[in-house]
N, C-alpha and C positions, 0 to 999 in steps of 0.2 A: 521314768515311772511306767509300770505296766498298767495298761488300761483295765478298767473294771470289766471282767469277763463274765459277769452274771448274765446268763442267757435269758432273755425275756420269754414269757410264756405265749405271747402273741406276736407274730411277725406279719407285717404288711409288705407285699411285693408289688412294686409299680409295674404297670403294663402300658404298651402303646394304646393311646386313646384318641379318638378324633377331636375331642374338645378340651381335654385336660392334659397339660404338660406333665411330665414326670415330676418336675419340681413342685408344681401345684398340688399334685397328689400327695407327695411326701410331706410337704409343709402342712397341709390340712390334716394329715394323719397325726403328725406331732402335736398340732394344736388340739386335736381331739383326745389326746392322752396316750397315743401309741408310742412306745419306747424303742421300737425296733423296725427299721425300714430297710428293705433291700432294693436298690436301684437296678432294675432289669430292663436295659434298653437294647433289645436284640436288633441286629441289622442297622445300628446307628454308627456314625463315624465317631472316632475317639474324641474329636473336637466337640461334637455335640454332647457326648456323655460328660466331658469335662465341664462344659458350661452348666449343665444341670447340677453336677456335684458342687460347683462353686456357689450356686444359688441355694442349695439345700443345706450344706454343711454348717454354716453359721446358725441356722435355725435348730438343727439337731443338737448342736453344742449348747445353745441357749436353753433347750429343754432337757439337757443332760440325757440325751437319747443317742441311739446308735444309728449310723448310716453304713450299710455294707454295699459294696459294689459287686455286681454279678460278673464273674469271669475274669475281670481285668486287674491283675496283680500290679502291673506297672502304674496304672492310674490311681490305684489305691495308695500306693507309696508316694506318688507325686503330689496328690492332693491332700493327703493327710486324713482321708476317710478312715473310719474306724476298723474296717476289715473287708474281707472278700468272701464271696460264696462261689465255690468251684463246682461246676458240673462234672459229669462222669468223663467227658471228653476234653476237659480243660487241663491246665497245669496240675501236676501232682502236688497235693497239699504239702508234702515234705519239702519239695523244691520251693514252693511258695513261702514256707516258713523260713527257709534259708535267706530268701530275699527280704522278707518283711521283718524278721526277728520276732521276739516274744511279745511285743506290745500290741500287735494287731490280732484281731479275731479272724479265724479261718473256719469256714463251714464247708461241708461237702454234701453232695447229692448221693442218695442210695435208693435202690429199688429192692434189694434182697438182703438177707441176713449176712451173706458173704461180703456184700458191699460195705455193710456197717463195720464188720471186722477189719476189712482192708483200710477203711478210713480211720478207725481207732489206731491201727498200727502206724498210720502216717501223721498222727498227731493233730487231728482237727479238734476244734473246741465244741462243735455240735454237728449233728447230722440232720439234714432235711430229707425225710423219707416219704416216697410216694410213687405214683399217685394213689390217693384214696379211691377216686372214681375217675371216669373219663372227664377231661377238661379240654377246652379249645385254647386255653391260654398258652399251652406249650406244644411245639411241633415235635415229631418223632417221640411220641409218648411211650414210656416204658409200660410193661404189663401192670394192669390195675390190681391193687393189693386188697381193697375192701377191708372191713373191720378185722377179718380173720388174719390177714397178713401182718397187721401190727401186733395183734395178740400173740401170734406165733413167734415173731421176731423178739418181742420183749421177754417172752418166756425163755427163749434160747439164750438171750443175753444173761438173764437172771441165773440160769443153770450153770453158765460159765463163770459167774461172779464178775461180769464186766458191766460197767455203767458208763453211759455218755448221754447227754441231752438229745433226745430224738424229737424232732419237730415234724408232725404229720402235715402233709401238703397234697393238694390236688383235688379241687372241686368240693372241698369240705364246707358244708352249710352249718348254720348255727344248731339245727336240730340233730346234727351228727356228733357234736362235741361230747355230750354226756355219755354216749356209747363208747367213744374212743379213749377218753382220759383214764378210765379205770385200768387199762392195760399197762399203764406205767410210762406212757410217753410224757415228755416234758411240756409240750405245747403244740400250738396249731399255727400254720401259716395260711394266709388267704390273699388273693389277688383280685380277680374279676368281681367276685361277690361283694367286695368292699366298695366298688365303684357303681354298684347297681343304683339306678335312678339318681345318679350324681349325688348320693347322700352319704358321703364318706364318713361324716361325723356320727350319724345314727348307726351305720353298719359297724363301725369300729366299736362303738359303745356296746352294741348287742353282743359281738363276739367276746369282748373283754369281760363283760358282766358274767357270761356263762363260764368262761375259762377260770375266772378268779372266785367264783361262788363256791 
């Protein structure tokens, strides 16, 4: 049976944190009503990532929510996580699809309109496009897009008659959302801002209320 590939409008991405494990972040996010979490454990061993997946996945399933693994196709397949998000320097999404088959969700990272077209051709289910502004969450940051970058890309896609869920990412704060959504993006992803003041629940509620209003 093919998984439900309805792409959520709010995505939470876990990050390395001095006090909160990735599993703790993800589980609290699900409990707060978030339906889509990407586990992003940069510079961690495969064994450590697998431990976190094993802890998170039953909770994701209990909440009928999605767990995506950043970068690692093999671990996604091995653990039965719901999908993978591939960066620009990771495995080609078309190759990932051959390995994973149709049941798994595959997302890709874009910084330009040309990146989006390339991902479309390679069969991704959604595109994470950014960064909106400078963020310390990611090393080797691509050029900042700003609001204008999203409006331009969505306009170009519309002119070509092409559609794919675009998730804006990169330093997006709650007061940015109302300016971004009218351009036609599908949703928003956030990472560090959700962990602010260790108040995951309040912050997720704030983002989701604005996105769904």
